[in-house]
Structures are given as structure tokens and as C-alpha cells.
C-alpha positions as CSV (number, residue, x, y, z in Angstrom):
1,M,-2.9,24.6,10.6
2,A,-0.5,22.0,9.6
3,A,-2.6,20.1,7.0
4,N,-2.2,21.1,3.4
5,F,-3.2,19.1,0.4
6,A,-0.9,20.5,-2.2
7,V,-1.4,18.1,-5.1
8,N,-2.8,20.4,-7.8
9,N,-3.3,18.2,-11.0
10,I,-4.1,14.7,-12.2
11,R,-2.0,14.8,-15.4
12,D,0.2,11.8,-14.5
13,F,-2.9,9.7,-13.8
14,E,-4.2,10.6,-17.2
15,F,-0.8,9.7,-18.8
16,I,-0.7,6.4,-17.0
17,I,-4.2,5.2,-17.7
18,Q,-4.9,7.0,-21.1
19,E,-1.5,7.0,-22.8
20,W,0.9,4.5,-21.2
21,L,-0.8,1.4,-20.0
22,P,-2.8,-0.9,-22.4
23,T,-6.1,-0.2,-20.7
24,E,-8.5,-0.5,-23.6
25,G,-9.2,-4.1,-22.8
26,V,-10.1,-3.3,-19.2
27,F,-12.5,-0.6,-20.2
28,N,-14.1,-3.0,-22.6
29,Y,-14.8,-5.6,-19.9
30,P,-18.6,-6.0,-19.5
31,Q,-18.4,-4.7,-16.0
32,F,-17.2,-1.3,-17.3
33,A,-18.1,-1.0,-21.0
34,D,-21.5,0.7,-20.4
35,Y,-20.2,3.1,-17.8
36,Y,-16.6,4.2,-18.3
37,S,-13.9,4.7,-21.0
38,R,-10.3,5.8,-21.1
39,D,-11.6,9.3,-21.8
40,D,-13.4,9.5,-18.4
41,I,-10.3,9.8,-16.2
42,K,-10.6,13.6,-15.8
43,S,-14.4,13.5,-15.2
44,V,-13.8,11.0,-12.4
45,L,-10.6,12.4,-10.8
46,G,-11.2,16.1,-11.3
47,P,-14.1,16.3,-8.8
48,I,-12.1,14.0,-6.4
49,L,-9.2,16.5,-6.6
50,K,-11.5,19.3,-5.7
51,M,-13.2,17.3,-2.9
52,C,-9.8,16.5,-1.4
53,K,-8.9,20.2,-1.1
54,E,-12.3,21.5,0.0
55,V,-13.7,18.6,2.1
56,I,-11.1,16.1,3.1
57,E,-8.0,18.3,3.8
58,P,-9.8,20.1,6.7
59,T,-10.5,16.8,8.4
60,N,-6.7,16.2,8.5
61,D,-6.3,19.1,10.9
62,D,-9.1,17.7,13.0
63,G,-7.2,14.5,13.4
64,E,-4.3,16.3,14.8
65,N,-6.2,18.9,16.9
66,D,-8.8,16.5,18.2
67,P,-7.1,13.1,18.1
68,V,-8.5,9.7,19.1
69,K,-9.3,9.4,22.7
70,F,-10.1,6.4,24.9
71,A,-12.0,6.7,28.2
72,D,-14.4,4.5,30.2
73,G,-14.1,1.7,27.6
74,K,-15.2,4.0,24.7
75,V,-13.3,5.5,21.8
76,T,-13.9,9.0,20.5
77,T,-12.7,9.9,17.0
78,P,-12.3,13.3,15.5
79,A,-15.8,14.8,15.0
80,S,-15.4,15.2,11.2
81,F,-14.3,11.7,10.5
82,G,-17.8,10.0,10.9
83,P,-19.6,12.4,8.5
84,L,-16.8,12.1,6.0
85,F,-16.9,8.2,6.3
86,H,-20.6,8.2,5.6
87,Q,-20.3,10.8,2.8
88,L,-17.7,8.8,0.9
89,Q,-19.5,5.5,1.5
90,S,-22.9,6.8,0.3
91,E,-21.4,8.5,-2.8
92,G,-19.7,5.3,-3.9
93,W,-16.1,6.1,-3.2
94,G,-15.8,3.4,-0.5
95,T,-16.6,-0.2,0.2
96,S,-19.3,-0.5,-2.5
97,N,-16.5,-0.5,-5.1
98,I,-15.6,-4.1,-4.2
99,D,-19.1,-5.3,-5.0
100,N,-18.5,-8.2,-7.5
101,S,-22.1,-8.8,-8.5
102,P,-22.5,-8.6,-12.3
103,D,-24.7,-5.5,-12.3
104,A,-22.6,-3.5,-9.8
105,M,-21.4,-0.1,-11.1
106,V,-17.8,-0.1,-9.9
107,L,-14.6,1.5,-11.0
108,P,-11.7,-0.4,-12.5
109,E,-9.1,-1.2,-9.8
110,M,-6.5,1.0,-11.4
111,L,-8.9,4.0,-11.5
112,Y,-10.2,3.4,-8.0
113,A,-6.6,3.3,-6.8
114,A,-6.1,6.8,-8.2
115,V,-9.2,8.0,-6.3
116,W,-7.9,6.8,-3.0
117,E,-4.3,7.9,-3.7
118,L,-5.7,11.4,-3.7
119,I,-7.9,10.9,-0.7
120,C,-5.1,9.4,1.3
121,A,-2.8,12.2,0.4
122,A,-5.4,14.7,1.8
123,N,-5.9,12.8,5.1
124,P,-3.7,9.7,5.7
125,A,-5.3,9.0,9.1
126,F,-8.8,8.7,7.7
127,M,-8.3,6.3,4.8
128,P,-7.8,3.0,6.8
129,Y,-11.4,3.1,8.1
130,I,-12.6,2.7,4.5
131,L,-9.9,0.4,3.3
132,L,-10.3,-2.1,6.1
133,T,-14.0,-2.1,5.9
134,S,-13.6,-2.9,2.2
135,G,-11.1,-5.7,2.9
136,A,-13.3,-7.3,5.5
137,A,-16.3,-7.1,3.2
138,D,-14.3,-8.6,0.4
139,L,-13.5,-11.7,2.6
140,I,-17.1,-12.2,3.5
141,Q,-18.0,-11.8,-0.1
142,S,-15.4,-14.4,-1.1
143,F,-15.8,-17.0,1.6
144,G,-19.1,-16.4,3.4
145,D,-22.3,-18.4,2.7
146,D,-25.4,-16.7,1.4
147,K,-26.7,-16.1,5.0
148,L,-23.5,-14.3,6.0
149,K,-23.4,-12.3,2.8
150,A,-27.0,-11.1,3.3
151,M,-26.4,-10.4,7.0
152,F,-23.3,-8.3,6.7
153,L,-22.5,-7.0,3.2
154,P,-25.4,-4.5,2.6
155,K,-24.6,-2.6,5.7
156,M,-20.8,-2.8,5.2
157,M,-21.2,-1.7,1.6
158,D,-23.2,1.4,2.5
159,G,-21.1,2.3,5.5
160,T,-23.6,1.6,8.2
161,W,-21.1,-0.9,9.6
162,S,-17.3,-0.9,9.4
163,G,-14.8,-3.7,9.4
164,T,-11.3,-4.7,10.5
165,M,-8.8,-7.5,10.3
166,C,-7.8,-8.9,13.7
167,L,-4.4,-10.7,13.6
168,T,-1.9,-9.4,16.1
169,E,-1.8,-10.5,19.7
170,P,0.4,-9.5,22.7
171,S,2.3,-12.8,22.3
172,A,2.3,-13.0,18.5
173,G,3.0,-10.4,15.9
174,S,4.6,-11.4,12.6
175,D,4.7,-15.0,14.0
176,V,0.9,-15.3,13.6
177,G,1.0,-19.1,14.1
178,D,1.6,-18.5,17.8
179,I,-1.7,-16.7,18.4
180,L,-3.5,-17.8,21.6
181,S,-7.1,-16.8,20.6
182,K,-9.3,-19.9,20.9
183,A,-12.6,-20.9,19.3
184,Y,-15.0,-23.4,21.0
185,P,-17.9,-25.2,19.3
186,T,-21.6,-24.5,20.1
187,D,-24.8,-26.2,19.2
188,D,-24.6,-24.5,15.8
189,P,-21.7,-26.0,13.7
190,R,-21.0,-22.6,12.1
191,I,-21.0,-20.5,15.3
192,F,-18.1,-20.7,17.8
193,K,-17.4,-19.0,21.1
194,I,-14.4,-16.8,20.8
195,K,-11.8,-16.0,23.5
196,G,-8.7,-14.0,23.2
197,N,-7.0,-10.6,23.0
198,K,-5.8,-8.6,20.0
199,I,-3.6,-5.5,19.9
200,F,-2.7,-2.9,17.3
201,I,-6.0,-3.3,15.5
202,T,-6.4,-0.4,13.1
203,G,-10.0,0.8,13.0
204,G,-10.7,-1.6,15.9
205,D,-13.3,0.7,17.3
206,N,-15.0,3.9,16.4
207,D,-18.0,6.0,17.4
208,F,-19.6,6.6,14.0
209,T,-20.8,3.2,12.8
210,E,-23.6,1.1,14.3
211,N,-21.4,-2.1,14.3
212,I,-17.9,-3.2,13.6
213,I,-17.3,-6.5,11.9
214,H,-14.0,-8.1,12.8
215,L,-12.4,-10.7,10.7
216,Y,-10.8,-12.6,13.6
217,L,-8.1,-15.3,13.6
218,A,-8.4,-18.0,16.2
219,R,-7.7,-21.7,16.7
220,I,-10.5,-24.2,17.2
221,E,-9.8,-26.8,19.9
222,G,-8.3,-29.9,18.2
223,A,-6.8,-28.0,15.2
224,R,-3.1,-28.3,14.3
225,P,-0.5,-26.0,16.0
226,G,1.1,-23.2,13.9
227,T,-0.4,-21.3,11.0
228,S,-1.9,-24.4,9.4
229,G,-4.4,-24.8,12.2
230,I,-5.8,-21.2,12.3
231,S,-9.3,-20.4,11.3
232,L,-11.0,-17.2,10.4
233,F,-14.2,-16.0,12.0
234,V,-16.7,-13.1,11.5
235,V,-16.9,-11.6,14.9
236,P,-19.1,-8.5,15.2
237,K,-18.8,-6.1,18.0
238,Y,-22.6,-6.4,18.5
239,W,-24.2,-9.7,17.7
240,V,-26.6,-9.7,14.8
241,N,-29.9,-11.5,15.6
242,E,-32.0,-13.3,13.1
243,D,-34.4,-10.4,12.9
244,G,-31.5,-8.0,12.2
245,S,-31.4,-6.4,15.6
246,L,-28.2,-6.0,17.5
247,S,-27.3,-7.3,21.0
248,G,-24.2,-7.5,23.1
249,N,-21.4,-9.9,22.0
250,D,-19.0,-9.7,24.9
251,F,-16.4,-7.9,22.8
252,Q,-14.7,-4.9,24.4
253,T,-12.1,-2.3,23.5
254,T,-9.5,-2.2,26.3
255,G,-7.3,0.6,25.0
256,A,-6.2,2.9,22.2
257,E,-2.5,3.3,21.4
258,H,-0.7,6.6,21.6
259,K,1.1,6.8,18.4
260,M,3.8,8.7,16.6
261,G,1.5,9.7,13.8
262,L,-1.9,9.1,12.2
263,H,-3.5,10.5,15.4
264,G,-7.0,10.4,13.9
265,S,-6.8,6.7,13.2
266,V,-7.9,4.3,16.0
267,T,-5.4,1.6,16.9
268,A,-7.2,-0.5,19.5
269,S,-6.5,-3.3,21.8
270,L,-9.5,-5.7,22.0
271,S,-10.8,-8.4,24.3
272,A,-13.2,-11.2,23.1
273,G,-15.1,-13.5,25.5
274,E,-14.0,-12.2,28.8
275,N,-17.4,-13.2,30.2
276,D,-17.7,-16.3,28.0
277,G,-20.2,-14.6,25.8
278,C,-18.5,-13.7,22.5
279,R,-19.5,-15.6,19.3
280,G,-18.4,-15.6,15.8
281,W,-19.2,-17.4,12.5
282,L,-16.6,-19.7,11.0
283,L,-15.5,-19.0,7.4
284,G,-14.5,-22.1,5.5
285,K,-14.0,-25.6,6.7
286,D,-13.9,-26.8,10.3
287,P,-10.4,-28.1,11.0
288,R,-11.8,-31.0,12.9
289,E,-13.3,-32.3,9.7
290,N,-10.2,-31.3,7.6
291,E,-7.3,-33.3,9.2
292,G,-6.8,-30.4,11.7
293,K,-6.1,-27.9,8.9
294,G,-7.7,-24.5,9.1
295,E,-8.3,-22.2,6.2
296,G,-7.9,-18.9,8.0
297,M,-4.4,-17.8,6.9
298,A,-5.1,-18.6,3.2
299,Q,-8.3,-16.6,3.5
300,M,-6.7,-13.8,5.3
301,F,-4.0,-13.6,2.7
302,Q,-6.5,-12.6,0.1
303,M,-7.2,-9.5,2.2
304,M,-3.6,-9.0,3.2
305,N,-2.2,-9.1,-0.3
306,L,-4.4,-6.2,-1.4
307,A,-3.8,-4.5,2.0
308,R,-0.1,-4.8,1.3
309,M,-0.5,-3.0,-2.0
310,E,-2.6,-0.4,-0.3
311,T,-0.1,0.1,2.5
312,G,2.7,0.8,0.0
313,H,0.3,3.1,-1.9
314,M,-0.5,5.0,1.2
315,A,3.2,5.6,1.8
316,L,3.4,6.9,-1.8
317,S,0.5,9.2,-1.1
318,C,2.4,10.8,1.8
319,I,5.5,11.2,-0.4
320,I,3.5,12.8,-3.1
321,N,1.9,15.4,-0.8
322,S,5.3,16.0,0.9
323,F,7.0,17.0,-2.3
324,A,4.0,19.0,-3.6
325,N,4.2,21.1,-0.4
326,A,8.0,21.3,-0.7
327,R,7.7,22.5,-4.3
328,D,5.2,25.2,-3.4
329,N,7.3,26.4,-0.5
330,A,10.4,26.5,-2.7
331,K,8.6,28.6,-5.3
332,E,7.5,31.1,-2.6
333,R,10.5,31.4,-0.3
334,I,13.0,34.0,-1.3
335,Q,16.5,33.4,-0.1
336,G,20.1,33.5,-1.4
337,R,21.6,34.4,-4.7
338,L,22.6,32.1,-7.5
339,M,26.2,30.9,-7.6
340,T,26.1,31.5,-11.4
341,D,25.2,35.2,-10.8
342,P,26.0,36.2,-7.2
343,K,25.6,39.9,-7.9
344,S,22.0,39.5,-8.9
345,G,19.1,39.8,-6.4
346,R,17.8,37.2,-4.1
347,V,15.8,34.4,-5.7
348,A,13.1,31.9,-4.9
349,I,15.0,28.8,-3.5
350,I,13.5,26.6,-6.2
351,N,16.2,28.1,-8.5
352,H,19.1,26.8,-6.3
353,E,20.8,23.7,-7.6
354,D,20.4,21.6,-4.5
355,I,16.7,22.4,-4.2
356,K,16.1,21.4,-7.8
357,R,18.0,18.2,-7.2
358,T,15.9,17.4,-4.1
359,L,12.6,18.1,-6.0
360,M,13.8,16.0,-9.0
361,M,14.7,13.2,-6.6
362,G,11.2,13.3,-5.2
363,K,9.6,13.5,-8.7
364,A,11.7,10.6,-10.0
365,H,10.9,8.4,-7.1
366,I,7.2,9.2,-7.2
367,E,6.8,8.6,-10.9
368,A,8.8,5.4,-10.8
369,M,6.9,4.0,-7.8
370,R,3.6,5.1,-9.3
371,A,4.5,3.3,-12.6
372,M,5.0,0.1,-10.6
373,M,1.9,0.4,-8.5
374,Y,-0.4,1.1,-11.5
375,R,1.1,-1.6,-13.7
376,V,0.2,-4.1,-10.9
377,Y,-3.3,-2.6,-10.4
378,L,-3.9,-3.2,-14.1
379,A,-3.1,-6.8,-13.4
380,F,-5.7,-6.9,-10.6
381,D,-8.3,-5.8,-13.1
382,Q,-7.1,-8.5,-15.6
383,R,-7.0,-11.2,-13.0
384,H,-10.5,-10.5,-11.8
385,R,-12.3,-9.9,-15.1
386,D,-10.4,-11.0,-18.2
387,P,-12.1,-13.7,-20.2
388,D,-8.8,-15.3,-21.3
389,P,-7.4,-17.8,-18.7
390,A,-3.9,-17.1,-20.0
391,V,-4.2,-13.4,-19.3
392,R,-5.7,-14.0,-15.9
393,Q,-2.8,-16.4,-15.0
394,A,-0.1,-14.0,-16.2
395,A,-1.8,-11.2,-14.3
396,S,-1.9,-13.4,-11.1
397,D,1.8,-14.3,-11.5
398,L,2.7,-10.6,-11.8
399,I,0.7,-9.7,-8.7
400,E,2.3,-12.5,-6.7
401,M,5.8,-11.6,-7.8
402,T,5.5,-7.8,-7.2
403,T,3.3,-7.5,-4.1
404,P,6.3,-7.5,-1.7
405,L,8.0,-4.8,-3.9
406,C,4.8,-2.6,-4.0
407,K,4.4,-2.8,-0.2
408,A,8.0,-2.5,0.9
409,Y,9.7,-0.2,-1.5
410,P,7.5,2.9,-1.2
411,S,7.1,2.4,2.6
412,D,10.9,2.1,3.1
413,E,11.7,5.1,1.0
414,A,9.0,7.3,2.4
415,W,10.8,8.0,5.6
416,W,14.0,9.4,4.1
417,L,12.4,11.0,1.1
418,I,9.9,13.0,3.3
419,G,13.0,13.9,5.4
420,E,14.4,15.4,2.2
421,A,11.2,17.3,1.6
422,I,11.5,18.7,5.2
423,Q,15.1,19.7,4.4
424,T,13.9,22.1,1.6
425,Y,12.0,24.1,4.3
426,G,15.1,24.7,6.4
427,G,14.1,25.3,10.0
428,Y,10.5,25.8,9.2
429,G,10.2,22.1,8.1
430,Y,10.9,21.0,11.7
431,C,8.0,23.0,13.0
432,S,4.7,21.4,13.5
433,E,2.9,24.3,11.9
434,Y,4.1,23.1,8.5
435,P,2.6,20.0,6.9
436,V,5.6,17.9,6.1
437,A,6.6,17.3,9.7
438,Q,3.2,15.6,10.2
439,L,3.6,13.5,7.1
440,A,7.0,12.3,8.4
441,C,5.3,11.1,11.5
442,D,2.3,9.6,9.6
443,C,4.4,7.6,7.1
444,K,6.6,5.6,9.4
445,I,3.9,3.0,10.2
446,Y,3.7,1.8,6.6
447,S,7.0,-0.1,6.7
448,I,5.7,-1.9,9.7
449,W,2.0,-2.6,8.8
450,E,0.9,-5.8,7.0
451,G,4.1,-7.7,7.8
452,T,7.3,-5.7,8.4
453,N,9.4,-5.0,5.3
454,F,11.8,-7.7,6.5
455,I,8.9,-10.2,6.2
456,Q,8.2,-8.9,2.7
457,S,11.8,-9.4,1.8
458,L,11.7,-13.0,3.0
459,D,8.5,-13.5,1.0
460,L,10.4,-12.3,-2.1
461,V,13.6,-14.3,-1.7
462,G,12.0,-17.4,-0.1
463,R,8.7,-17.8,-2.0
464,K,8.4,-15.5,-5.0
465,M,11.8,-16.3,-6.5
466,S,11.1,-20.0,-6.3
467,M,7.4,-19.9,-7.2
468,K,6.5,-22.5,-9.8
469,G,10.0,-23.8,-9.8
470,G,11.4,-20.4,-10.3
471,S,9.7,-19.9,-13.7
472,V,7.7,-16.8,-12.7
473,F,10.7,-15.0,-11.4
474,A,12.8,-16.0,-14.4
475,G,10.1,-14.7,-16.7
476,W,9.8,-11.5,-14.8
477,V,13.6,-10.9,-15.2
478,Q,13.6,-12.0,-18.8
479,E,10.9,-9.5,-19.7
480,M,13.2,-6.7,-18.4
481,V,16.1,-8.2,-20.4
482,D,14.0,-8.3,-23.5
483,F,12.8,-4.7,-23.0
484,C,16.4,-3.5,-22.6
485,A,17.6,-5.4,-25.7
486,A,14.8,-4.0,-27.8
487,H,15.7,-0.4,-27.0
488,K,19.4,-0.4,-26.3
489,D,20.2,1.5,-29.6
490,N,17.8,4.4,-28.8
491,E,20.1,7.4,-29.1
492,T,18.1,9.7,-26.7
493,F,18.3,7.1,-23.9
494,A,21.6,5.3,-24.7
495,V,23.1,6.2,-21.3
496,D,19.9,5.1,-19.5
497,F,19.6,1.7,-21.3
498,A,23.3,1.1,-20.6
499,Q,22.5,1.7,-16.9
500,L,19.6,-0.7,-17.0
501,D,21.7,-3.3,-18.8
502,K,24.5,-3.0,-16.2
503,A,21.9,-3.3,-13.4
504,L,20.3,-6.4,-14.9
505,K,23.6,-8.2,-15.3
506,A,24.6,-7.4,-11.7
507,Y,21.2,-8.4,-10.5
508,K,21.4,-11.8,-12.0
509,E,24.8,-12.4,-10.5
510,M,23.5,-11.2,-7.1
511,V,20.5,-13.7,-7.3
512,N,22.9,-16.5,-8.2
513,A,25.0,-15.7,-5.2
514,L,21.9,-15.5,-3.0
515,Q,20.6,-18.8,-4.1
516,G,24.0,-20.4,-3.4
517,Y,23.8,-19.2,0.2
518,Y,20.8,-21.4,0.8
519,K,23.3,-24.3,0.7
520,S,26.6,-22.7,1.8
521,N,25.5,-20.2,4.5
522,I,21.8,-19.7,4.9
523,S,22.2,-16.9,7.5
524,L,23.3,-14.6,4.7
525,V,19.9,-14.9,3.1
526,P,18.0,-13.0,5.8
527,L,21.0,-10.7,6.3
528,Y,20.7,-9.4,2.8
529,S,17.0,-10.0,1.9
530,R,15.8,-6.4,2.5
531,R,18.6,-4.9,0.4
532,V,17.8,-7.5,-2.3
533,L,14.1,-6.4,-2.2
534,T,15.1,-2.8,-2.6
535,A,17.4,-3.6,-5.5
536,S,14.6,-5.7,-7.1
537,A,12.1,-2.8,-6.9
538,Q,14.6,-0.2,-8.2
539,L,15.4,-2.5,-11.2
540,Y,11.7,-2.9,-12.0
541,C,10.9,0.7,-11.4
542,G,13.8,1.7,-13.7
543,R,12.4,-0.5,-16.4
544,L,8.9,0.9,-16.1
545,I,9.8,4.6,-15.9
546,L,12.2,4.2,-18.8
547,D,9.3,2.8,-20.8
548,Q,7.3,5.9,-19.9
549,A,10.1,8.1,-21.0
550,L,10.2,6.5,-24.4
551,L,6.5,7.4,-24.9
552,A,6.9,10.9,-23.3
553,D,9.9,11.7,-25.6
554,R,7.9,10.8,-28.7
555,K,4.9,12.9,-27.4
556,A,7.1,15.9,-26.6
557,K,8.5,15.9,-30.1
558,E,5.1,15.5,-31.6
559,V,3.5,18.4,-29.8
560,G,6.5,20.8,-29.8
561,A,7.8,23.2,-27.3
562,E,4.9,25.7,-27.6
563,H,2.3,23.1,-26.6
564,Y,0.8,23.2,-23.1
565,D,1.7,19.5,-22.5
566,Y,5.4,19.9,-23.6
567,N,6.7,20.5,-20.1
568,F,4.8,17.6,-18.7
569,Y,6.4,15.3,-21.2
570,L,9.8,16.9,-20.7
571,G,9.5,16.3,-17.0
572,K,8.7,12.6,-17.6
573,V,11.9,12.2,-19.6
574,A,14.0,14.1,-17.0
575,A,12.5,12.1,-14.1
576,A,13.4,8.8,-15.9
577,Q,16.9,9.9,-16.6
578,Y,17.4,11.0,-13.0
579,Y,16.1,7.7,-11.7
580,L,18.2,5.5,-14.1
581,R,21.4,7.5,-13.5
582,N,21.0,8.2,-9.7
583,V,18.9,5.5,-8.2
584,V,19.4,2.4,-10.3
585,P,23.1,2.3,-9.7
586,N,22.2,1.1,-6.2
587,V,21.4,-2.3,-7.8
588,W,25.0,-3.1,-8.7
589,N,26.1,-1.6,-5.4
590,V,23.8,-4.1,-3.5
591,A,25.0,-6.8,-5.9
592,D,28.6,-6.2,-4.9
593,I,27.7,-6.3,-1.2
594,V,25.7,-9.6,-1.5
595,I,28.4,-11.3,-3.7
596,G,31.1,-10.1,-1.3
597,A,29.3,-12.1,1.5
598,D,30.3,-9.8,4.3
599,A,28.9,-11.2,7.5
600,S,30.5,-8.8,10.0
601,A,27.0,-7.9,11.3
602,I,26.2,-11.4,12.4
603,N,29.6,-13.0,13.1
604,V,29.8,-11.5,16.5
605,P,28.3,-12.3,19.9
606,I,25.3,-10.1,20.8
607,D,27.3,-8.7,23.8
608,V,29.2,-6.4,21.4
609,F,26.0,-4.3,21.1
610,E,26.4,-3.3,24.8
611,Y,29.2,-1.0,23.9
């Protein structure tokens, strides 16, 4: 049995939400004030941790031993996935948490994120079914009229129906503007006939919900070419009649992909309107009445931006469980003698220097990435519910600025970090009977989903750095400069603030060089953009984890070495110091590369790659 959910505590979530982030205001919002407080973290997450081990972890093995199958036009999912989907939806851990009606009892975004971080760690292949249903329902909630909301939301919220986002086509991946799916008018101005094919649709079919509601991108005849002419349609697998009954909608599954990982998650190819009978409801304006402009991409980006956050967070979940398993194995496996005392007996490998380094490397990355993710989830709560327009705007700016970092950085690092977790096992790590091998296969998709990480890097250097005339980016950098200046004389962390200061200065020089390339040699911008994104994330993570360390250091001194929390706080300090001293130096390394303007990778004919 390869699956093993090894996360054994929720202490870091408590630290982030109860001690570090300024969450008092969120818990005082009218939506939450009568239901939750900062003191409820354990009462919410404790049972989730238990459920992950006892209920969700076993389904992970089911996904591997009884993976998705496709035959005779039908998909079969692992037998335990359907009951789990309905259990989580009915118990309120799923789609109902995006209900924005004033009296809905929902969790703050940052707390809900902790819930599904644990669930995803217990079974990465399962979580997309709920997340995509939630995203699709959120779009209908935001852009649908009252009729569509009444028709679809209740059954999506309770899990009777599921949902997807349908973008990719055989001829158009990241270049969504080249899609070929078409929409044709009918006698009803809101209903269109849909024709087209989609591929790589996660959750595109299943055998455990009565209907699947696809948020489908297509172009209405007469609309503009490219992304500006695309519209978004609600296209159900089965048509919903006026009386609520279901009938066929000429929407078929034509295949299910055979994948490297996430074997319990359906990735489907779909065909709409093969027999001219597929219909969908238009969301937003008709391009024919809007100068040919569709609203589909703008609408879809609402779902995609949160989906990008979730994709990075799913990668983080895999990293977390990988290193929890590596830690437990290192504590149990006896091998070798310490170089400091070679005549003593054999020891558990967690005592060896390189294993401790590997585990600290994992811990530091996890805590730095988690700090970034939850700082941004706090902003989601603020943007959605804060009564102060200035707070909402600042939160929105932070979300826009950091979304590409939150998506790309964890999903880029997951592949090699989980490889390091495998390394701690020795030969056992390469065997499928052990859990980390599966996690390596599962995690690779996250750097590809929701726009490859190269696309995320172009978003950063092309849009986010220039947003509002560059003022948002400048403010984001300045906040880090101010933080560093305010604490540079801290004796405990003098080395670490010196590292952050050096990185900030190098980063500003790098950005100046990058901006110059737009005029002097624009091909250098996409050449370096991914490395610039990584450096940006490492800089921001360094700033945030160092802020955590300041608090943890004070707490450790307050409670003393005999206190049960002392080692937790000590670990927070050590993780921050490791990250600042071992990871953040990459920022000035990347800066040197970008400023050096080496173009050897692109200043050659493509024929050189034949040899």
C-alpha cells in the first residue's frame, strides 16, 4: 500500500492564523462573527486531520489500484471516490463554502484553504473534483442570471452535480484565442448551439454525479478573432428542462488520458454537438451586440486566478506529505554510524548530517511557501468582505501581484524537492510500495495546469510589473525594503536581514535590466522570465518567513526551553535562517545572469539541437 498521510499536527496553521497574520478583522466580518473566532482553528482542523488519516488516505490507494477507466463511451472512477465526494459535499467541506449569500455559514478563505491543504495531501487525485465544481459554481454565481443560479447552484452546492472548466482544445492550449469551438444562435437569445472538441479536461466526466456542468469557451459566429471574441457558456452534460428533469444534450466523452500520475482523477477528451444537438447558456453579453467583443476570457479568469492559487497549493500539499513521510522513515531506519563518533552503534538516519540538511531544506521551503500562500488567502478574505474600499483595493492588488508566484513557485519546486524526499529513502524511495514515488508522479502536472509556469512568468514580467503604471509592483518591492530597514539592527537575525538586503538590491538591479531589454533586446525577456519569477517568489518568501521568525523568536524566549511549544518556535527560527542563508542567495545569482544578458541559448539555429 503506497498511500500514507503522514502529516501529524496542525500547529503551523494555528501559528499562521492565530499568532502571525492579522486575522482579527476577518473573524469580525459579519459573515463569520457569529460562527468562528481565531480560537476555533483546532476545533475545525483537528477533526479534518483525523478524517484525512482514517477516511481519505485509504481512497488514495484506491486511485492507484483501481484507476480511472474508459470503455464504450463511459468513464469509471475508483469506487470510493463517489461516496467521498458526496460525504465532503454534504458535510460542508466542499462547494457550499463558496456560497456568497449573506446568511451562508462558510469558512474564511484562509481557514478553508487549510482544510483542503490537508485533504489534498491525503489524496491529491481526489481534490480536483471538488475544486473544479466549486470554481464552476462560483462563475455561475457571479455571472449567471437568477434563472441559471436557481437551475444549477443548489445541486452543485450539495454535490448532486459536479462542474468543470473547458478551455483546452487539440489545436489550442495556452494560446486559447485560437480555439475552434463555435456557438450558433437559436430562437432563445440566451441559448446557443455548441460545436467543438475539448481535451485535457480535469473532472470532465465521472460516474458518481447525476450531471456535469461544463463552463465552456466558444466563439459566437460574428465575434472578433482571438481572445477578445470568446464567450463563456454553461453547457451541461445532460440538458436541464424547465421542470428540472434531465435529457440528452449531445455531449460525449471520447476518451480518458493515461497519465503519469493522479490516476484516480479523470482527464477527459470531450465532444460537443456531433449530432447538432448540444446547447448551452451564454454568460454575459452577446458579442454581436458588443462590438464583437466576448466576455468569456474575463469571466474565466475569475475562476482561473483562484484555480492558479489552488494549483500551487496542491503542489505544496504534495511536498508537505512527502517530507512528513521522509521524516518518519528517517526516524525509523537504522543505518550507519555518526562521523563524529564512528565507534558508537548504528543510528537512525535522521541523525546523519545530510539527512538533517534534506529535512531542513524541505521544512524551510514548506514554511516559506505556506507563509506566502496564506498571506494571499488573507487578502482574498479582505477583498471579498472588508467594508473599507481602501483595504479591498490593497488586497486586490496583492492578489493580482502574487498569483503567478503562488501558482508557479511551489509547483516548480515540488518536482525536485520531492526528489530529495525520495533520496532520504535510498533505494526504497524508488519503489512503488513507498508513498513518495507516487507523490513525485502526482506533482508534476501542477507546473503545467492553469497556464504553464512560463505563462505565469510572462504574466509577472509583462502585466503585473507594469500594472497601474508600475505602482503596484513598486509598492510591493518597497514594502519589503521598509520591512528590511525596520529590522536590520536585530542582533539575532543580523545575518539574515543582511541577506535580504543584498537580495533586494540585486533584485532591483535585475528588474531595471529586464525592463531595458524591452527596448534593446526583447527576446531576453521570455528567455529570463521564469528565473525572474522564481527569484521574485524567493525574495517574497524570504521576507515573510523572516517576519515569522521574529515572532517565533520572541515566543520561544517567552515560554522557555521547558515549554511544550519551545521546539516548535525554535524550528520556525531555524527554518527561516536556513531559507535566508541557503535559498535567498539564488536571487542575486539570477540577477547576475539577467544583467549579464547571456543569450547563448537563443543565438543559435535550431539545427544545433539535432546533435
